[in-house]
C-alpha positions as CSV (number, residue, x, y, z in Angstrom):
1,M,-47.7,5.1,-66.8
2,A,-44.7,6.0,-69.0
3,Q,-42.1,8.7,-68.4
4,I,-41.6,11.8,-70.6
5,T,-38.2,12.1,-72.2
6,Y,-37.5,15.9,-72.5
7,F,-34.6,17.1,-74.6
8,F,-33.4,20.6,-73.9
9,L,-30.6,23.1,-74.0
10,S,-29.7,24.9,-70.8
11,K,-29.6,28.4,-72.5
12,C,-32.7,27.9,-74.6
13,I,-35.4,30.4,-73.8
14,Y,-38.1,28.1,-75.1
15,C,-36.8,25.3,-72.8
16,S,-37.0,27.7,-69.8
17,K,-40.6,28.5,-70.9
18,A,-41.3,24.7,-71.1
19,D,-40.0,24.3,-67.5
20,R,-42.4,27.0,-66.3
21,I,-45.3,25.4,-68.2
22,I,-44.5,22.0,-66.7
23,R,-44.8,23.4,-63.2
24,L,-48.1,25.1,-64.1
25,V,-49.6,22.0,-65.7
26,K,-48.6,19.9,-62.6
27,E,-50.2,22.5,-60.3
28,K,-53.4,22.5,-62.4
29,H,-53.6,18.8,-62.8
30,P,-52.5,16.9,-59.7
31,E,-52.9,13.6,-61.5
32,F,-49.7,14.4,-63.4
33,K,-47.6,14.9,-60.3
34,E,-46.4,11.2,-60.5
35,V,-45.4,11.3,-64.1
36,K,-41.6,11.1,-64.3
37,I,-39.6,13.4,-66.6
38,K,-36.2,12.3,-67.9
39,K,-34.5,15.6,-68.8
40,I,-31.6,15.2,-71.3
41,E,-29.4,18.2,-72.0
42,E,-28.6,17.4,-75.7
43,S,-25.2,19.2,-75.8
44,L,-24.0,17.1,-72.9
45,H,-25.5,13.8,-74.1
46,P,-25.3,13.9,-78.0
47,E,-25.0,10.1,-78.0
48,I,-28.5,9.9,-76.6
49,A,-30.0,12.8,-78.6
50,D,-28.7,11.3,-81.8
51,Q,-30.9,8.2,-81.2
52,Y,-34.1,10.4,-81.6
53,D,-35.5,12.1,-84.6
54,Y,-36.0,15.8,-83.8
55,Q,-34.7,19.2,-84.9
56,L,-35.8,21.6,-82.2
57,V,-35.8,21.9,-78.5
58,P,-37.6,21.6,-76.3
59,C,-38.7,18.2,-77.5
60,F,-40.9,15.7,-75.6
61,Y,-41.2,12.0,-76.2
62,V,-43.4,9.4,-74.5
63,N,-41.9,6.0,-75.1
64,D,-40.8,6.2,-78.8
65,K,-43.5,8.7,-79.8
66,K,-42.6,12.3,-80.3
67,I,-45.4,14.4,-78.7
68,F,-44.0,17.8,-79.8
69,E,-40.9,19.9,-80.5
70,G,-40.3,23.6,-80.6
71,A,-42.1,26.4,-78.9
72,P,-44.0,25.0,-76.0
73,T,-47.6,25.8,-75.1
74,E,-49.7,24.7,-72.1
75,E,-51.8,22.5,-74.5
76,K,-48.7,20.7,-75.9
77,V,-47.3,20.1,-72.4
78,Y,-50.7,18.9,-71.2
79,E,-50.8,16.5,-74.1
80,A,-47.4,15.0,-73.2
81,F,-48.5,14.4,-69.6
82,A,-51.8,12.9,-70.7
83,E,-50.1,10.6,-73.1
84,A,-47.6,9.5,-70.5
85,L,-50.3,8.9,-68.0
86,K,-52.2,6.5,-70.3
87,A,-49.1,4.8,-71.8
88,E,-47.6,1.7,-70.3
């Protein structure tokens, strides 16, 4: 199982929505409860954010693979968790 790397901004409304969707997806899919999420506030850690290729937040990576960026949906968040669960 791999972790999800989640880039966000603290005042981003889409990031707040992503946080709510993460909780919802974990409630609906107990198998995802063990998936770790490394949250990186990009304005506080630009040296980390600059190592990744994305334009919008929220942005989710599993290993080095970008799963999605921009406006989150339940389907996109589910996909990130599913990818993390199967990745090593």
